[in-house]
C-alpha positions, 0 to 999 in steps of 0.5 A, a space after each residue: 500500500 502507498 501512504 497517502 500524504 496529508 494535504 498541506 495546512 491552509 494558511 490564514 490571511 494573518 500569515 500572508 500578512 506577516 510575509 508581507 510585513 517581512 517583505 516590506 522590512 527587507 525591502 527597506 533594509 536592502 535599499 538604505 545604502 543607495 541614497 546615503 552612499 555619499 554620506 557614508 563615504 564622507 563619514 567612513 572616509 571611503 574612496 569612490 571605488 570603496 563606495 562602489 564595493 559597498 553598494 554591490 556586496 549585498 547583491 553579490 551575496 544574494 546571487 550566491 545564496 539564492 540557488 543554494 536556498 532553493 535546494 535547501 528549501 526543497 530538502 528541509 522545507 521552505 519555512 525552516 530555511 526561510 527563518 534561518 536565512 532571516 536570522 542571518 539577515 538580522 545579524 547582518 543588519 545589527 552588524 551594519 548598525 554597529 559598524 565603526 568602519 568600512 570592513 565591519 560594514 562590508 561584513 554586515 552587508 554580506 550577511 544581509 545579502 541572504 535576504 535575496 534568497 528569502 523572497 523566493 522561499 516565501 513564494 515556495 511556502 505560499 504555494 505549498 499552503 494555498 490553492 493555485 489562484 490564491 497563491 498567485 494573488 499572495 505572491 503578487 502582494 508579497 512582491 509588490 510589498 517588497 518593492 514598496 519597502 524598497 521605496 520606503 527605505 529610499 525615502 526614509 534612509 536620508 532623514 534617519 541618517 541625518 536626523 539620528 545617525 547612520 547607525 539608526 538607518 540600519 537599526 530601524 529596518 532591522 528591528 522591523 525585520 526581527 519583528 516580522 520574522 517572529 510573526 512569520 515563525 509563529 503564524 506560518 505552519 511548517 511545510 513538508 520537505 519537497 523532493 530532492 534531486 539527490 545531487 545536493 548543493 554544489 559547494 565547490 562551485 559556490 566557493 569558487 564562484 564566490 572567490 571569482 566575484 570577490 577577486 574581480 571586485 578587488 581587481 576593479 577597485 585597485 585598478 586606479 592605483 595600478 601605478 602604486 601597487 602593480 605587484 598586488 594588482 598583478 597577483 590578484 589577476 593571477 588569482 582571478 584567472 585561477 578561480 575562473 579556471 577552477 570554477 569552470 572545470 568544477 561546473 562542467 563535471 558537477 552532477 548538479 552544477 550551481 551554474 550549468 555552463 553547457 546551457 550557454 551553448 544554446 543561442 537563446 541563452 548566450 544571447 540573453 546572457 550577453 545582453 543582460 550583462 551589457 544592459 546591466 553595466 549601463 544601468 549600474 553606471 547611472 545607479 552609482 554616478 547619479 547620486 554621486 553627482 547630486 551630492 557634489 557641492 553646488 560650488 563645484 558643478 553639482 547640487 550639494 544635495 543631502 541624503 534626504 534630498 537624494 532619496 526624493 530625487 531617486 524615488 521616480 526612478 524606483 517607481 519607473 522600475 516597478 512599472 517596467 516589468 508589467 509593461 515589458 510583459 505586455 509589450 513582449 506578448 504583443 510585439 515580441 521580446 526582440 522588439 521590447 529589448 530593442 526599444 529598451 536599449 535605444 532608450 537607455 543609450 539615449 538617456 546615458 548620452 543625454 546625461 553625459 551632455 546635459 546634467 546642469 539641472 536636477 530634473 536632467 538627472 531625475 529624468 535620465 535616471 527614470 528613463 534608464 530604470 524603465 529601459 532596464 526593466 523592459 530589457 531584463 524582463 523581456 530577456 528572462 521571458 524570451 529565455 524561459 520560452 526558448 528552452 525546454 521546460 525542464 531547463 527553464 530554471 537553469 537557463 533563467 538562473 544563468 541570466 540572473 547570475 549574469 545580471 548580478 555580474 553586469 551590475 557589479 562590474 558596472 558599479 565598480 568600474 564607475 567607482 574606479 573612473 571617479 577615483 582615477 578622476 579625483 585630483 590629488 589633494 581633493 575629495 571631489 572627482 573632476 566633472 569630466 570623470 562623470 562625463 567619461 562614465 556616462 559616455 562609456 556606458 552609452 557606447 557599451 550599451 549601444 554595441 548590444 544592438 548588434 547582439 539584439 539582431 540575433 535574438 528570436 522575436 519571442 512568443 507573441 499572442 
């Protein structure tokens, strides 16, 4: 006889509400660094390259944690892994709140990066305990609240940092995360472990990919100082090559690789990965440079904006990013993914070149950031959709995972290169980069993004209804 599994316990609205509160709190905690980065650079005496590193470590951790969290959730149950991940996030928030210097703050941000893997786990829990129709609604609500939490963090980080201190900027959302995690733990029933593929987690691949990304960021951060530290930079490049070689060899032989490199041989996948990388490089340049330009003294060529003002200036871009996904989905169904990516790329190139040419008024930067955020959302959503519909159904997770990892890599490289450009463009004895450094950054990003149009031509049109 076969044992009949008991149906999963249905959850109440209070449990979904607790997940929503957790999404708001984590979204707020994730977003506090971007509008306050110039303030943090001043208080912790960071170079632009070090500031760039601070702004991406959370994202890098998230890219590494997410696939591992999914496998562990299948093996041990979504709620169990979710609560443990959120414990790490809370510890990271407290470390960031108490950090006296940059190294400790970087450690806190690395730990906070676990939150990126927590959101998909919450979706697993919802799907386990709700029927299909209700689970779609709940997932949409939780996703929307995460975006809303990000906007809340963008707006509140500046006033809290300037009115209280940078420590409270991390502490307040962390306290909210702790409270929401306790509610989820108390209100959400345990879900049974799912089926495991038996291959386990690709721990060697995870370690080698972590080493690759960290070494790459260090190489980019030290690039402006190559004249004073050539041996250190050369040694790091050798280490980077060793990590890449080792990781490639491990992933090719692993039974269940973290990133299946064989999928890159498929045209739909490598095209999407190349485009995603280039688009995210262009986007991240604006994400990093625009707040820095806002913060430059009005006596120089900037606007002397405070952290609070920067948060308000960045809000329209966050709204545009939240709207881009649905717009891209509608456009892909009607016109095809290639048309949407082409339109998004053209918009981004135009916005980057316009920012390089004209950035003398606040509204110039706000409008440019809005257009770039919208273009990024259009392109990335369309490429994920195109990839998911161009491969076998059994390969959907692997293919889209490759695209998402490439997205993180493009974002990290773009931000770090931007920081290196500003560091190299800062005159000796000054802490303010020369204006041509910003122009150079925008022009390079625009030129690189424009080259992606050559690759867009190779895309399939995508599924149209």
